[in-house]
TIMIPA-701450 format. One record per residue (C-alpha): residue number from 1; residue in one letter; x, z, y. Coordinates in steps of 0.001 Angstrom, whole numbers, always signed. Layout:
<pts>
<pt i="NUM" aa="A" X="X" Z="Z" Y="Y"/>
...
</pts>
This chain:
<pts>
<pt i="1" aa="Q" X="+14932" Z="-10275" Y="+5697"/>
<pt i="2" aa="V" X="+12420" Z="-8905" Y="+3439"/>
<pt i="3" aa="Q" X="+9065" Z="-10981" Y="+2453"/>
<pt i="4" aa="L" X="+6102" Z="-8946" Y="+1428"/>
<pt i="5" aa="V" X="+2905" Z="-10195" Y="-744"/>
<pt i="6" aa="E" X="-420" Z="-8259" Y="-1286"/>
<pt i="7" aa="S" X="-2558" Z="-8685" Y="-4139"/>
<pt i="8" aa="G" X="-5830" Z="-6786" Y="-5684"/>
<pt i="9" aa="G" X="-8269" Z="-6254" Y="-2858"/>
<pt i="10" aa="G" X="-11462" Z="-6763" Y="-3344"/>
<pt i="11" aa="L" X="-15372" Z="-5492" Y="-3189"/>
<pt i="12" aa="V" X="-15656" Z="-2138" Y="-5027"/>
<pt i="13" aa="Q" X="-18758" Z="+323" Y="-5211"/>
<pt i="14" aa="P" X="-18226" Z="+4040" Y="-4277"/>
<pt i="15" aa="G" X="-16619" Z="+5926" Y="-7068"/>
<pt i="16" aa="G" X="-14676" Z="+3102" Y="-7850"/>
<pt i="17" aa="S" X="-11304" Z="+1909" Y="-8499"/>
<pt i="18" aa="L" X="-8870" Z="-502" Y="-7396"/>
<pt i="19" aa="R" X="-5397" Z="-1499" Y="-7823"/>
<pt i="20" aa="L" X="-3598" Z="-3114" Y="-5361"/>
<pt i="21" aa="S" X="+227" Z="-4840" Y="-5705"/>
<pt i="22" aa="C" X="+2817" Z="-5876" Y="-3386"/>
<pt i="23" aa="A" X="+6013" Z="-7999" Y="-4748"/>
<pt i="24" aa="A" X="+9029" Z="-7680" Y="-2348"/>
<pt i="25" aa="S" X="+11503" Z="-10898" Y="-2587"/>
<pt i="26" aa="G" X="+14406" Z="-11983" Y="-420"/>
<pt i="27" aa="D" X="+17058" Z="-8870" Y="+560"/>
<pt i="28" aa="I" X="+15290" Z="-6543" Y="-1395"/>
<pt i="29" aa="R" X="+18905" Z="-4478" Y="-1624"/>
<pt i="30" aa="S" X="+18209" Z="-3146" Y="+1837"/>
<pt i="31" aa="I" X="+14973" Z="-2021" Y="+1338"/>
<pt i="32" aa="L" X="+15002" Z="+2326" Y="+1722"/>
<pt i="33" aa="V" X="+11304" Z="+2931" Y="+1715"/>
<pt i="34" aa="M" X="+8392" Z="+793" Y="+761"/>
<pt i="35" aa="G" X="+4645" Z="+2220" Y="+1740"/>
<pt i="36" aa="W" X="+1461" Z="+892" Y="+2272"/>
<pt i="37" aa="Y" X="-858" Z="+1276" Y="+5315"/>
<pt i="38" aa="R" X="-4040" Z="+514" Y="+5998"/>
<pt i="39" aa="Q" X="-6242" Z="-81" Y="+9374"/>
<pt i="40" aa="A" X="-9836" Z="+162" Y="+9459"/>
<pt i="41" aa="P" X="-12001" Z="-1591" Y="+12594"/>
<pt i="42" aa="G" X="-12013" Z="-309" Y="+15669"/>
<pt i="43" aa="K" X="-8871" Z="+2117" Y="+14348"/>
<pt i="44" aa="Q" X="-5516" Z="+2265" Y="+14378"/>
<pt i="45" aa="R" X="-3101" Z="+1582" Y="+11552"/>
<pt i="46" aa="E" X="-2353" Z="+5068" Y="+9739"/>
<pt i="47" aa="M" X="+103" Z="+5472" Y="+6700"/>
<pt i="48" aa="V" X="-1195" Z="+5344" Y="+3071"/>
<pt i="49" aa="A" X="+1689" Z="+6379" Y="+893"/>
<pt i="50" aa="T" X="+5257" Z="+5684" Y="+413"/>
<pt i="51" aa="I" X="+7979" Z="+5731" Y="-1782"/>
<pt i="52" aa="S" X="+11831" Z="+5684" Y="-1611"/>
<pt i="53" aa="T" X="+14347" Z="+4021" Y="-3645"/>
<pt i="54" aa="R" X="+14843" Z="+7209" Y="-5652"/>
<pt i="55" aa="G" X="+10901" Z="+7677" Y="-6727"/>
<pt i="56" aa="I" X="+10197" Z="+9987" Y="-3804"/>
<pt i="57" aa="T" X="+6384" Z="+9592" Y="-2752"/>
<pt i="58" aa="N" X="+4325" Z="+11020" Y="-34"/>
<pt i="59" aa="H" X="+635" Z="+10813" Y="+417"/>
<pt i="60" aa="A" X="-1605" Z="+11022" Y="+3261"/>
<pt i="61" aa="D" X="-4021" Z="+13910" Y="+3200"/>
<pt i="62" aa="S" X="-6996" Z="+11567" Y="+2830"/>
<pt i="63" aa="V" X="-5981" Z="+9993" Y="-73"/>
<pt i="64" aa="K" X="-4249" Z="+13020" Y="-2032"/>
<pt i="65" aa="G" X="-5688" Z="+13597" Y="-5770"/>
<pt i="66" aa="R" X="-7049" Z="+9894" Y="-5596"/>
<pt i="67" aa="F" X="-4921" Z="+7495" Y="-4354"/>
<pt i="68" aa="I" X="-1126" Z="+7399" Y="-6019"/>
<pt i="69" aa="I" X="+1811" Z="+5081" Y="-5436"/>
<pt i="70" aa="S" X="+4274" Z="+3611" Y="-7782"/>
<pt i="71" aa="R" X="+7097" Z="+1398" Y="-8375"/>
<pt i="72" aa="D" X="+8647" Z="-1225" Y="-10468"/>
<pt i="73" aa="N" X="+11952" Z="-1613" Y="-9685"/>
<pt i="74" aa="A" X="+12490" Z="-4766" Y="-12110"/>
<pt i="75" aa="K" X="+9859" Z="-5980" Y="-10682"/>
<pt i="76" aa="S" X="+10896" Z="-5106" Y="-7086"/>
<pt i="77" aa="T" X="+6975" Z="-4269" Y="-7066"/>
<pt i="78" aa="I" X="+5053" Z="-1165" Y="-5517"/>
<pt i="79" aa="Y" X="+1712" Z="-423" Y="-6706"/>
<pt i="80" aa="L" X="-1263" Z="+1516" Y="-5034"/>
<pt i="81" aa="Q" X="-3825" Z="+2698" Y="-7911"/>
<pt i="82" aa="M" X="-6853" Z="+4170" Y="-6093"/>
<pt i="83" aa="N" X="-9711" Z="+5667" Y="-7172"/>
<pt i="84" aa="S" X="-12662" Z="+7921" Y="-6473"/>
<pt i="85" aa="L" X="-13205" Z="+5177" Y="-3831"/>
<pt i="86" aa="K" X="-15047" Z="+5884" Y="-612"/>
<pt i="87" aa="P" X="-16820" Z="+3858" Y="+2419"/>
<pt i="88" aa="E" X="-14030" Z="+5383" Y="+4256"/>
<pt i="89" aa="D" X="-11372" Z="+3532" Y="+2763"/>
<pt i="90" aa="T" X="-12594" Z="+491" Y="+3733"/>
<pt i="91" aa="A" X="-9722" Z="-1137" Y="+5820"/>
<pt i="92" aa="V" X="-7090" Z="-4153" Y="+5413"/>
<pt i="93" aa="Y" X="-3872" Z="-2954" Y="+3284"/>
<pt i="94" aa="Y" X="-1065" Z="-3618" Y="+4301"/>
<pt i="95" aa="C" X="+2148" Z="-3174" Y="+2795"/>
<pt i="96" aa="S" X="+5694" Z="-2300" Y="+4259"/>
<pt i="97" aa="A" X="+9233" Z="-2096" Y="+3810"/>
<pt i="98" aa="D" X="+11418" Z="-253" Y="+5695"/>
<pt i="99" aa="A" X="+15535" Z="-1029" Y="+6525"/>
<pt i="100" aa="V" X="+18084" Z="+8" Y="+8957"/>
<pt i="101" aa="G" X="+16465" Z="-1159" Y="+11618"/>
<pt i="102" aa="V" X="+14135" Z="-2970" Y="+10633"/>
<pt i="103" aa="S" X="+10628" Z="-3085" Y="+9288"/>
<pt i="104" aa="S" X="+8812" Z="-5851" Y="+7009"/>
<pt i="105" aa="W" X="+5107" Z="-6213" Y="+6910"/>
<pt i="106" aa="G" X="+2916" Z="-7841" Y="+4732"/>
<pt i="107" aa="Q" X="-240" Z="-10231" Y="+5172"/>
<pt i="108" aa="G" X="-2467" Z="-7658" Y="+4180"/>
<pt i="109" aa="T" X="-5191" Z="-7495" Y="+1850"/>
<pt i="110" aa="Q" X="-9045" Z="-6579" Y="+2510"/>
<pt i="111" aa="V" X="-10641" Z="-3282" Y="+501"/>
<pt i="112" aa="T" X="-14400" Z="-2776" Y="+1153"/>
<pt i="113" aa="V" X="-15994" Z="+111" Y="-835"/>
<pt i="114" aa="S" X="-19610" Z="-431" Y="-341"/>
<pt i="115" aa="S" X="-22695" Z="-519" Y="-2720"/>
</pts>
């Protein structure tokens, strides 16, 4: 089983930046892909960005050019660098880790973009 702990959320003005972190522990060798998802009030959870163990990344069209996912294998941690934030980026951001047949989720961290 994999445990995930997110950090780095907060309140930021439009155009600002934040960096989210997600530290994995437990059976980390089973992880195939890690990623960031978000859920805004009244909306379904959506994929923001994913990164495989080989470092292959995928970003949602809505964040391409603004957000970058990365990983530090030595620290079993992934990051989401968020730049040029917009009010529509406001959501709870969740870290995920996918292994064969099972997905793990963090508790979520709130990101609020507002002036």
